[in-house]
C-alpha positions in Angstrom: 0.0 0.0 0.0 1.3 3.4 -0.9 2.2 5.9 1.8 -0.2 8.9 2.1 2.2 11.7 1.0 -0.4 14.3 0.1 -3.2 15.5 2.2 -6.8 14.4 1.6 -9.8 16.5 2.3 -9.4 15.5 5.9 -6.6 18.1 6.3 -7.6 21.7 6.9 -5.1 24.3 5.9 -4.5 27.0 8.6 -6.0 30.4 7.9 -3.7 33.4 7.4 -4.0 36.3 9.7 -5.3 39.3 7.7 -3.7 42.6 7.4 -6.4 45.1 8.3 -6.9 48.4 6.6 -8.7 51.1 8.6 -9.9 54.4 7.3 -9.9 55.8 10.8 -6.7 56.5 12.7 -4.9 54.0 14.9 -3.7 50.5 14.4 -6.2 47.6 14.6 -6.6 45.9 18.0 -5.7 42.2 18.2 -8.4 39.7 19.0 -9.3 39.7 22.6 -8.5 36.7 24.7 -10.5 37.9 27.6 -13.5 40.1 27.9 -12.8 43.9 27.7 -16.0 44.7 29.5 -16.4 44.8 33.2 -16.9 41.4 34.9 -20.5 40.4 35.1 -22.0 37.9 37.5 -22.3 34.5 35.6 -26.0 34.3 36.1 -26.4 37.8 34.7 -24.3 36.9 31.7 -26.5 33.9 31.1 -29.7 35.8 31.3 -28.4 38.5 29.0 -27.3 36.0 26.4 -30.5 34.1 26.4 -33.0 36.9 26.6 -33.6 39.8 24.2 -33.1 43.1 25.9 -35.7 45.8 25.2 -34.5 49.0 23.6 -34.2 52.1 25.7 -37.0 54.6 25.2 -34.7 57.6 24.8 -31.0 58.1 24.1 -29.0 60.5 26.2 -28.1 63.8 24.5 -24.4 63.0 24.3 -25.2 59.7 22.6 -27.5 61.4 20.1 -24.8 63.9 19.3 -22.2 61.2 18.7 -24.6 59.4 16.4 -25.2 62.6 14.4 -21.5 63.5 14.2 -19.8 60.2 13.9 -22.4 58.0 12.2 -25.0 59.9 10.3 -22.4 62.3 8.9 -20.1 59.5 7.7 -22.1 56.3 7.0 -23.1 57.5 3.5 -19.5 57.6 2.3 -18.8 54.1 3.7 -21.9 52.6 2.1 -21.0 54.3 -1.2 -17.7 52.4 -1.2 -19.5 49.2 -0.3 -22.1 49.7 -3.0 -19.5 50.5 -5.6 -17.7 47.2 -4.8 -20.9 45.2 -4.9 -22.4 47.0 -7.9 -25.7 47.4 -6.1 -27.0 50.1 -3.8 -26.7 49.1 -0.2 -27.9 50.9 2.9 -27.2 50.6 6.7 -29.9 50.2 9.3 -29.0 50.4 13.0 -31.5 50.4 15.8 -29.5 52.7 18.2 -32.0 52.4 21.0 -31.5 48.7 20.9 -27.8 48.9 20.5 -27.5 51.3 23.4 -29.6 49.0 25.6 -27.0 46.2 25.1 -24.3 48.6 25.9 -25.9 49.5 29.2 -26.6 45.8 30.0 -23.1 44.8 29.2 -21.6 47.9 30.8 -19.7 49.0 27.7 -18.6 52.5 28.4 -17.3 52.9 24.8 -20.7 52.2 23.2 -22.6 54.1 25.9 -20.4 57.2 25.2 -20.0 56.7 21.5 -22.7 54.5 20.0 -22.4 56.2 16.6 -18.6 55.7 16.4 -19.0 52.0 17.4 -21.7 51.4 14.8 -19.7 53.0 12.1 -16.6 51.0 13.1 -18.6 47.7 12.8 -19.9 48.5 9.3 -16.6 50.0 8.2 -14.8 46.9 9.3 -16.4 45.0 6.4 -14.6 47.1 3.7 -11.3 45.3 3.9 -12.9 41.9 3.8 -15.3 42.8 1.0 -12.3 44.0 -1.0 -10.7 40.7 -0.5 -13.9 38.7 -1.3 -14.6 40.7 -4.5 -11.0 41.4 -5.4 -11.9 45.1 -5.1 -15.0 44.7 -7.2 -13.5 42.6 -10.0 -14.8 39.2 -9.0 -18.2 39.0 -10.5 -18.9 35.5 -9.3 -18.3 36.5 -5.6 -20.3 39.7 -6.1 -23.2 37.8 -7.6 -23.2 35.3 -4.8 -23.2 38.0 -2.1 -25.9 40.0 -3.8 -28.1 37.0 -4.3 -27.9 36.1 -0.6 -28.2 39.7 0.8 -31.3 40.3 -1.2 -32.6 43.1 1.0 -29.4 45.1 0.4 -29.2 46.0 4.1 -26.3 46.0 6.5 -27.4 45.9 10.2 -26.2 45.2 13.7 -27.7 42.4 15.7 -26.9 40.7 19.0 -26.2 36.9 18.9 -25.5 34.9 22.1 -23.7 32.2 20.0 -21.0 34.7 19.1 -18.0 35.0 21.5 -17.2 38.6 20.7 -17.9 39.7 17.1 -18.8 37.9 13.9 -20.9 38.3 10.8 -23.8 36.4 9.2 -26.4 36.5 6.5 -30.0 36.1 7.7 -33.3 36.9 6.2 -31.6 38.6 3.2 -29.6 41.0 5.4 -25.9 41.2 6.2 -25.5 41.2 10.0 -22.6 42.4 12.1 -23.1 40.3 15.2 -21.9 40.9 18.7 -22.3 39.0 22.0 -25.0 40.6 24.1 -22.7 40.7 27.1 -19.7 42.0 25.2 -20.7 44.5 22.5 -17.9 46.4 20.9 -15.2 43.8 21.4 -12.9 42.8 18.4 -14.8 45.0 16.0 -12.0 45.0 13.4 -12.3 41.2 13.1 -16.1 41.0 12.8 -15.9 40.0 9.1 -12.7 37.9 9.1 -14.8 34.8 8.4 -16.8 36.5 5.6 -16.1 33.9 2.9 -17.1 31.1 5.3 -20.2 32.8 6.5 -21.2 33.4 2.8 -20.8 29.8 2.1 -22.8 28.8 5.2 -25.7 31.0 3.9 -25.3 29.5 0.5 -25.4 25.9 1.9 -28.5 26.8 4.0 -30.2 27.8 0.8 -28.9 24.9 -1.3 -26.8 22.3 0.5 -25.4 20.9 -2.8 -24.4 24.3 -4.3 -20.7 24.7 -5.1 -19.3 27.0 -2.4 -17.9 30.4 -3.3 -14.6 29.4 -1.8 -14.5 26.3 -4.0 -15.4 28.4 -7.1 -12.6 30.9 -6.3 -10.0 28.2 -5.9 -11.3 26.5 -9.1 -10.9 29.6 -11.1 -7.5 30.6 -9.8 -5.9 27.2 -9.5 -7.4 25.3 -12.4 -9.3 27.3 -14.9 -6.7 30.1 -15.1 -4.0 27.4 -15.6 -5.8 25.0 -17.8 -4.6 26.5 -21.1 -1.0 26.2 -20.1 -1.5 22.6 -19.0 -3.3 21.7 -22.2 -0.5 23.2 -24.3 2.0 21.1 -22.5 0.0 18.0 -23.1 -0.2 19.0 -26.8 3.6 19.2 -27.0 4.1 15.9 -25.4 1.5 14.2 -27.5 2.9 15.6 -30.7 0.1 18.0 -31.5 -2.9 16.1 -30.1 -5.3 18.6 -28.5 -6.5 17.0 -25.3 -9.3 18.4 -23.2 -9.1 18.5 -19.4 -12.5 17.6 -18.1 -14.4 17.6 -14.8 -18.0 18.0 -13.9 -17.6 20.5 -11.0 -21.1 20.4 -9.7 -21.3 16.6 -9.9 -18.0 16.3 -8.0 -19.2 18.6 -5.2 -22.5 16.9 -4.9 -20.8 13.6 -4.5 -18.4 15.0 -1.9 -21.4 16.5 0.1 -23.2 13.1 -0.1 -19.9 11.4 1.1 -19.9 13.5 4.2 -23.2 11.9 5.2 -21.6 8.5 4.9 -18.2 9.3 6.3 -17.8 12.1 8.9 -14.1 12.2 8.1 -14.8 14.0 4.8 -13.9 17.6 5.5 -16.1 19.8 3.4 -14.3 23.0 4.3 -10.9 21.6 3.3 -12.3 20.1 0.1 -13.9 23.5 -0.7 -10.7 25.4 -0.2 -8.6 23.0 -2.3 -11.3 22.2 -4.9 -9.5 23.5 -8.0 -6.0 22.8 -6.6 -6.8 19.1 -6.4 -8.0 18.9 -10.0 -4.8 20.6 -11.1 -2.8 18.1 -9.1 -4.3 15.1 -10.8 -3.7 16.6 -14.3 -0.2 17.8 -13.5 0.7 14.3 -12.2 -0.6 12.8 -15.4 1.4 15.3 -17.5 4.6 14.2 -15.6 4.0 10.6 -16.4 3.1 11.3 -20.1 6.4 13.2 -20.4 8.5 10.4 -18.8 6.7 7.3 -20.1 5.8 8.4 -23.7 8.8 10.6 -24.1 7.5 11.9 -27.4 7.9 8.5 -29.0 5.8 8.2 -32.2 4.7 4.7 -31.4 3.9 5.3 -27.8 2.0 8.5 -28.5 0.0 6.8 -31.3 -0.9 4.0 -29.0 -2.2 6.5 -26.4 -4.2 8.6 -28.9 -5.7 5.5 -30.4 -6.8 4.2 -27.0 -8.0 7.7 -25.8 -9.8 8.4 -29.1 -11.8 11.3 -27.7 -8.7 13.0 -26.3 -10.7 13.7 -23.2 -9.0 13.4 -19.8 -11.5 13.3 -16.9 -11.4 13.5 -13.1 -14.4 11.9 -11.5 -15.4 11.3 -7.9 -17.3 8.1 -7.1 -19.7 7.7 -4.2 -18.1 7.2 -0.8 -17.6 3.6 -0.1 -16.8 2.7 -3.7 -14.0 0.1 -3.8 -11.2 1.5 -5.9 -8.6 -0.6 -7.7 -5.9 1.2 -5.8 -6.0 2.6 -2.3 -6.9 6.2 -3.1 -7.7 6.2 -6.8 -8.2 4.2 -9.9 -7.7 4.9 -13.7 -9.4 3.4 -16.7 -10.0 4.1 -20.4 -13.7 3.9 -21.2 -15.5 4.9 -24.4 -12.3 6.5 -25.6 -12.0 8.7 -22.4 -9.2 8.5 -19.9 -10.6 8.7 -16.4 -9.0 9.3 -13.1 -11.4 8.3 -10.3 -11.3 8.8 -6.6 -13.8 9.1 -3.7 -14.7 12.0 -1.4 -12.5 10.9 1.5 -9.6 10.5 -0.9 -10.0 13.6 -2.9 -6.5 14.8 -3.5 -4.7 12.0 -1.6 -1.6 10.9 -3.6 -3.1 12.6 -6.6 0.4 13.1 -8.1 0.7 9.3 -8.4 -2.7 8.4 -9.7 -1.6 7.9 -13.3 1.8 6.4 -12.7 0.8 3.1 -14.4 -1.3 4.5 -17.2 0.8 2.8 -19.9 -0.5 -0.6 -18.6 -3.9 0.4 -20.0 -2.7 0.9 -23.5 
């Protein structure tokens, strides 16, 4: 049995720490490891987290002034930047009486004194991550996915007891900046650091079998954008034969999702992040063996092109539990097509070696 030298979908790559841009002065604060608010009695924390706090009837004068000067005067420019990136008109809606009530209950002096500044900072924190998601408004696929899910075109602040400090979500067609009811205003700069993941969670809730945005991005960058070069290298090695690199992306993802239900070790997040990279790996491995085993020999190349008469090279994923001819993959020539086949739990495992014995099929 071959040694597992490449990672399968069971391996999750670590996330990189983002470099944050801020339009306001001062460096970004690191994520908090402890609460920055005053210590609350555990029972009070529990009651605050589990129960909705009613809004205050009237905001103090100083709070209203801060909202006017630091939020109302500036939010338009922020939302214009966001709308330009997303190519749709978005607006922000903040219930300041509700936001202030959480500040009072959580004893957050910052939000009590500066609710407008805090709200603006939450919404402004999304700009960096939206730039990264949309490649500064150039990634139409990501933009379309975001706009489709945030159908109300509204950014808003909402308390969420499941959030430790700050996070984001898409619910009921709105993009939410979420804060813990007992800790409003903590780690504001990092509220949207999991934006791609939250987008895909919303997409999966709408359609569990839909190809995630993260997968589509990796597919474009790591496979589609490099397919032409790979194809030209195959053509050189096959003495002018124009092969086609083929994969049914939606079918592969649906099979991986179904595989998760059968085998909990199938890591959907890792498969998503490496979706296109793995496809490239299979084809790059095949190219290596074509170079070294056919070696541009007329007879060998002719034997290959006769057997693979369609010149189609496929990667397929069989249902989880399918018994493969080798441990992590199998290859066959069927109906004039060359097929590299694996299963969800083995997607990408030893992909470089999948075609090492392809000459035996000729």
